[in-house]
C-alpha positions as CSV (number, residue, x, y, z in Angstrom):
1,M,-166.1,24.1,18.2
2,E,-164.0,25.4,21.1
3,V,-162.4,22.8,23.3
4,P,-165.2,21.4,25.4
5,R,-165.3,21.5,29.2
6,L,-167.2,18.2,29.3
7,V,-167.0,15.2,27.0
8,A,-169.8,12.6,27.3
9,T,-169.7,9.3,25.5
10,D,-171.8,6.1,25.3
11,L,-169.6,3.0,25.6
12,D,-171.1,-0.1,23.6
13,G,-171.2,0.5,20.0
14,T,-169.6,4.0,20.4
15,A,-166.4,4.3,22.2
16,L,-165.9,0.5,22.6
17,R,-165.1,-1.7,19.9
18,S,-167.4,-4.4,18.9
19,D,-165.6,-7.1,21.1
20,G,-166.2,-4.8,24.0
21,T,-162.7,-3.4,24.3
22,V,-161.3,0.0,24.6
23,S,-158.5,0.4,22.0
24,P,-155.2,1.9,23.0
25,R,-155.9,4.8,20.7
26,T,-159.3,5.6,22.4
27,A,-157.8,5.0,25.9
28,A,-155.0,7.7,25.0
29,A,-157.7,10.1,23.7
30,F,-159.6,9.8,27.0
31,A,-156.4,10.5,29.0
32,R,-156.0,13.7,26.9
33,V,-159.4,14.8,28.0
34,E,-158.7,14.6,31.7
35,D,-155.1,15.8,31.3
36,A,-156.6,19.0,29.8
37,G,-158.8,19.6,32.7
38,A,-162.1,18.7,31.0
39,M,-164.7,16.4,32.6
40,L,-164.9,12.9,31.0
41,V,-168.2,11.3,31.5
42,F,-169.0,7.6,30.3
43,V,-172.9,7.7,29.8
44,T,-174.0,4.0,29.4
45,G,-176.9,1.6,29.7
46,R,-174.5,-0.7,31.5
47,P,-174.9,-1.5,35.1
48,P,-171.9,-0.8,37.5
49,R,-171.1,-4.5,37.6
50,W,-170.1,-4.3,33.9
51,M,-167.7,-1.4,34.4
52,N,-164.7,-3.1,35.9
53,C,-163.0,-3.8,32.6
54,V,-163.5,-0.3,31.4
55,A,-162.5,1.5,34.6
56,G,-159.2,-0.4,34.5
57,T,-158.4,0.2,30.9
58,V,-158.9,3.9,31.2
59,R,-156.9,3.8,34.4
60,H,-159.9,4.7,36.5
61,R,-160.4,8.1,34.9
62,G,-163.8,9.9,34.8
63,L,-167.2,9.4,36.1
64,A,-169.9,7.0,34.6
65,I,-173.6,7.6,34.3
66,C,-174.9,4.0,34.4
67,A,-178.2,2.3,33.5
68,N,-179.4,5.2,31.2
69,G,-179.1,7.8,34.0
70,A,-180.3,5.9,37.0
71,L,-176.9,5.7,38.6
72,V,-173.8,7.9,38.9
73,Y,-170.8,5.8,39.5
74,D,-167.2,7.1,40.4
75,L,-164.6,5.2,38.3
76,H,-161.8,6.4,40.6
77,S,-163.4,4.7,43.8
78,E,-165.6,2.2,41.9
79,R,-168.7,3.1,44.0
80,I,-172.2,4.4,43.4
81,V,-172.5,8.1,44.4
82,E,-176.1,8.8,43.2
83,S,-179.2,6.7,42.4
84,H,-182.7,7.0,41.1
85,L,-184.7,3.8,41.7
86,I,-187.9,2.6,40.3
87,D,-190.4,1.9,43.4
88,A,-191.4,-1.6,43.9
89,E,-195.1,-0.9,43.4
90,V,-194.2,0.6,40.0
91,V,-192.1,-2.3,38.9
92,A,-195.1,-4.7,39.9
93,E,-197.6,-2.5,37.9
94,V,-195.4,-2.4,34.8
95,V,-194.7,-6.0,34.7
96,S,-198.4,-6.7,35.1
97,Q,-199.5,-4.4,32.4
98,L,-197.0,-5.5,29.9
99,R,-197.4,-9.2,30.5
100,A,-201.2,-8.9,30.2
101,N,-200.6,-7.4,26.7
102,F,-197.6,-9.4,25.7
103,P,-197.6,-12.8,27.5
104,D,-194.3,-13.9,25.7
105,L,-192.3,-11.1,27.6
106,S,-189.7,-12.1,30.3
107,F,-188.3,-9.8,32.8
108,S,-185.0,-9.0,34.5
109,V,-184.2,-6.4,37.1
110,E,-180.9,-4.5,38.1
111,Y,-180.6,-4.0,41.8
112,E,-177.8,-1.9,43.4
113,G,-176.4,-5.1,44.8
114,G,-176.9,-7.4,41.9
115,F,-179.5,-8.6,39.5
116,A,-182.3,-11.2,39.1
117,H,-184.2,-12.6,36.2
118,E,-187.0,-15.0,35.3
119,S,-185.9,-18.3,34.0
120,E,-187.3,-17.6,30.6
121,F,-185.1,-14.3,30.2
122,S,-182.4,-15.1,27.7
123,L,-179.2,-13.6,29.1
124,G,-177.0,-11.6,26.8
125,G,-173.7,-9.6,26.7
126,L,-171.4,-10.2,29.5
127,D,-173.8,-12.1,31.5
128,R,-173.5,-15.1,29.2
129,T,-170.0,-15.7,30.4
130,S,-170.2,-14.4,34.0
131,V,-171.9,-15.7,37.1
132,A,-175.7,-15.3,36.5
133,G,-177.9,-13.5,38.7
134,L,-180.6,-15.1,40.7
135,R,-183.5,-16.8,39.0
136,V,-186.8,-15.8,40.6
137,G,-190.4,-15.8,40.0
138,A,-192.4,-12.6,39.0
139,A,-193.6,-11.9,42.7
140,T,-190.0,-12.0,43.9
141,L,-188.7,-10.1,41.0
142,T,-191.0,-7.1,41.6
143,A,-190.7,-7.1,45.6
144,R,-187.9,-4.6,45.7
145,P,-187.0,-1.2,44.2
146,C,-184.7,-1.4,41.2
147,F,-182.7,1.0,39.0
148,K,-183.4,-0.8,35.8
149,L,-186.3,-3.0,34.5
150,L,-185.7,-5.1,31.3
151,A,-188.4,-6.8,29.2
152,L,-187.3,-9.2,26.5
153,H,-189.6,-10.4,23.6
154,P,-188.3,-13.4,21.6
155,R,-189.6,-12.3,18.3
156,M,-190.6,-8.5,18.2
157,A,-188.2,-5.9,16.7
158,P,-186.9,-3.5,19.2
159,D,-188.4,-0.3,17.6
160,E,-191.9,-1.9,17.4
161,L,-191.7,-3.2,21.0
162,L,-190.5,0.1,22.3
163,A,-193.4,2.0,20.8
164,A,-195.8,-0.5,22.4
165,V,-194.2,-0.2,25.7
166,Q,-194.1,3.4,25.7
167,E,-197.9,3.6,24.8
168,L,-198.7,1.1,27.7
169,V,-196.5,2.2,30.6
170,G,-194.8,5.5,29.4
171,H,-196.6,7.3,32.2
172,L,-195.0,5.0,34.8
173,V,-191.4,4.6,33.6
174,T,-189.0,5.9,31.0
175,A,-188.3,3.2,28.2
176,T,-185.7,2.9,25.6
177,H,-183.5,0.4,23.9
178,S,-179.9,0.0,22.8
179,S,-179.5,-3.4,21.2
180,G,-180.6,-5.4,18.1
181,R,-182.9,-7.7,19.9
182,G,-186.3,-7.0,21.4
183,L,-185.1,-5.9,24.7
184,I,-186.5,-2.9,26.3
185,E,-184.6,-1.0,29.2
186,M,-186.7,0.9,31.7
187,S,-185.7,3.4,34.3
188,A,-187.7,5.5,36.7
189,H,-190.1,8.1,35.1
190,G,-188.2,11.1,33.7
191,V,-184.7,9.4,34.2
192,T,-182.6,9.6,31.1
193,K,-179.0,9.8,30.2
194,A,-179.6,13.6,29.6
195,S,-181.3,14.2,32.9
196,A,-178.4,12.8,34.8
197,L,-175.8,14.5,32.6
198,A,-177.6,17.8,32.8
199,A,-177.6,17.6,36.7
200,L,-174.0,16.7,36.9
201,A,-173.0,19.5,34.6
202,A,-175.1,22.1,36.5
203,R,-173.1,21.1,39.7
204,H,-169.9,22.1,37.9
205,Q,-171.4,25.1,36.3
206,I,-171.0,23.6,32.8
207,K,-173.5,24.7,30.2
208,P,-174.8,22.4,27.4
209,A,-173.0,24.7,24.9
210,E,-169.7,23.7,26.6
211,A,-170.4,19.8,26.2
212,I,-169.8,17.5,23.4
213,A,-171.6,14.0,23.3
214,F,-171.2,10.8,21.4
215,G,-173.7,7.9,20.7
216,D,-175.0,5.3,18.6
217,M,-178.5,4.0,19.8
218,P,-181.9,5.5,20.6
219,N,-181.1,5.5,24.3
220,D,-178.5,8.1,23.6
221,L,-180.9,10.5,21.9
222,P,-182.0,12.6,25.0
223,M,-178.0,13.2,25.8
224,L,-177.2,14.0,22.3
225,S,-180.1,16.6,22.2
226,W,-178.9,18.1,25.5
227,A,-175.2,18.6,24.4
228,G,-174.3,21.6,22.4
229,T,-172.5,19.5,20.0
230,S,-173.5,16.0,19.1
231,Y,-171.8,13.2,17.3
232,A,-172.8,9.8,16.0
233,V,-170.5,7.1,15.1
234,A,-171.0,5.9,11.5
235,N,-172.5,2.5,12.6
236,A,-175.3,4.3,14.6
237,H,-179.1,3.6,14.6
238,P,-180.8,5.6,11.7
239,A,-182.7,7.6,14.2
240,V,-179.4,8.8,15.7
241,L,-177.8,9.6,12.5
242,A,-180.7,11.7,11.7
243,A,-180.5,13.7,15.0
244,V,-176.9,14.7,15.5
245,D,-174.9,17.6,14.3
246,H,-171.9,15.5,13.0
247,V,-171.0,11.9,12.2
248,T,-167.6,10.4,12.8
249,A,-166.1,7.1,11.8
250,A,-167.5,3.9,13.3
251,N,-166.7,2.6,16.6
252,N,-164.3,-0.1,15.3
253,D,-162.4,2.8,13.6
254,D,-162.0,4.8,16.8
255,G,-164.5,7.5,15.6
256,V,-164.7,9.0,19.0
257,A,-160.8,9.1,19.4
258,Q,-160.4,10.8,16.1
259,V,-162.6,13.7,17.2
260,L,-161.1,14.0,20.6
261,E,-157.7,14.1,19.1
262,T,-158.6,17.0,16.9
263,L,-160.1,18.9,19.9
264,F,-157.5,18.1,22.5
265,G,-154.6,17.7,20.0
């Protein structure tokens, strides 16, 4: 392909190594993208509070689309510049319907100013080692709009749980998953990585054919379908591997950097 005007990449499992770090090689490849005048966008399920380490490593380059499209976050200034929230009434209805069908579910929510979770919700990722959010009951949890609602099942496989959630509340929220456990991530209805990326690209008069995207999990599928050229890393979910144009090396082998080095040589 020709040198793209926009590079969009997922972080965890794709551009980041399995220990959550950005390798020096990948950081250098990201620098090449912006130095060439192309737009660099990190498109992630992470909330902004998980972006500090990434922003510093890449020298505050680029924009981030966080929470699967719910927020646009400026890495240069480290502030939210756009948001799409789930109304409190919708949050309450979704929690009520899902709990009625799956009593073992526990819930967490991401607000623009922090996060809260039920006491049964098992924290994962960076939250295991950071200051935990507020522990609250269901009534408090659903009392405010949020940009991300998470539902955790202690036993169900993520693909199975996602199918059930989509059937029950797919008319209210957009659901996906990006981890190996039964954790479903929900954003406002119609909000995906692709919807946010398409809007951002349109504002800069960038066409899908001028964009390249990298991903590894089902929450990346809308973005990968939107971009003119799509790549999966070798460690990607089977559904992602089947959907993309190309496959590059695994995240721990700097697969994203290998492609960018070829394009921005």
